[in-house]
C-alpha positions, -999 to 999 in steps of 0.1 A, spaced: 594 -412 251 575 -381 258 587 -356 233 571 -327 217 538 -334 200 540 -335 162 523 -306 146 505 -310 113 502 -281 90 465 -283 81 444 -252 76 413 -248 98 381 -245 77 346 -236 89 314 -250 74 294 -219 66 263 -238 54 244 -237 87 251 -199 90 238 -192 54 208 -215 60 199 -196 92 203 -162 75 182 -173 45 154 -184 69 154 -151 88 152 -132 55 122 -153 44 106 -149 78 108 -111 78 96 -109 42 65 -129 51 57 -110 82 62 -76 66 30 -55 69 19 -43 35 -10 -22 49 8 10 40 15 -2 5 -10 21 -11 4 53 5 23 81 -10 47 104 10 33 134 -9 -1 130 9 -3 144 44 -36 133 59 -57 157 80 -61 150 117 -95 141 130 -109 131 164 -134 109 146 -108 89 127 -109 52 135 -85 23 129 -84 7 95 -111 -19 88 -105 -54 75 -92 -56 39 -117 -50 12 -124 -73 -17 -116 -49 -45 -100 -16 -31 -92 13 -54 -70 39 -37 -72 74 -50 -48 99 -34 -55 136 -39 -26 160 -36 -28 196 -24 -25 206 -61 -57 187 -70 -39 159 -88 -50 123 -82 -25 95 -78 -37 61 -87 -10 34 -83 20 50 -99 0 72 -123 -7 108 -115 -36 124 -134 -56 156 -131 -92 153 -118 -105 158 -153 -86 127 -164 -98 105 -136 -129 92 -155 -107 72 -179 -87 57 -150 -119 46 -132 -133 32 -164 -102 11 -167 -107 -1 -132 -143 -9 -140 -132 -30 -170 -108 -49 -148 -137 -56 -123 -159 -68 -152 -132 -93 -162 -137 -109 -128 -175 -109 -133 -179 -81 -107 -197 -48 -109 -184 -15 -96 -206 -19 -65 -182 -47 -54 -153 -23 -53 -144 1 -25 -130 35 -35 -105 47 -8 -99 84 -10 -68 97 8 -68 135 4 -40 157 14 -49 181 43 -45 210 18 -67 195 -9 -99 214 -16 -131 198 -4 -147 205 -37 -120 183 -54 -130 154 -32 -166 159 -40 -159 160 -77 -140 128 -74 -169 111 -57 -193 124 -83 -171 110 -111 -170 76 -94 -207 76 -87 -214 84 -124 -195 51 -132 -217 32 -107 -192 30 -78 -211 30 -46 -187 23 -16 -164 51 -5 -140 54 24 -123 87 33 -90 85 52 -78 108 79 -51 106 105 -62 99 141 -57 130 162 -29 126 187 -38 134 223 
């Protein structure tokens, strides 16, 4: 009557679909919440410290980030040019603005200068940009740690 239970030789399988679905949703969540505020930064640029530095402002409509190295080279996007070649890069940016029916006064030029960059280089960059009718400038510095 009561004998040994019969064993069947079936393999145990797991349904991995919920696990894959959950992993995919986590990946999408982290991609969407990733902060791209530091997107326009370059590790070659070491900002100077300043007690007057304030937190970043809300995003600008048309930002143009210029990063000045200690060797007076300007990095715009992935392109590195000497200061003397900056005029052609800014003219290209100005043309892009005009395609959107905007003037250079709508753009904000963000200058991130290395702490060892010469002040005269930053002034020269601003003069070049002003000659092309750019009006808004933001200088970046690192907040001094207390």
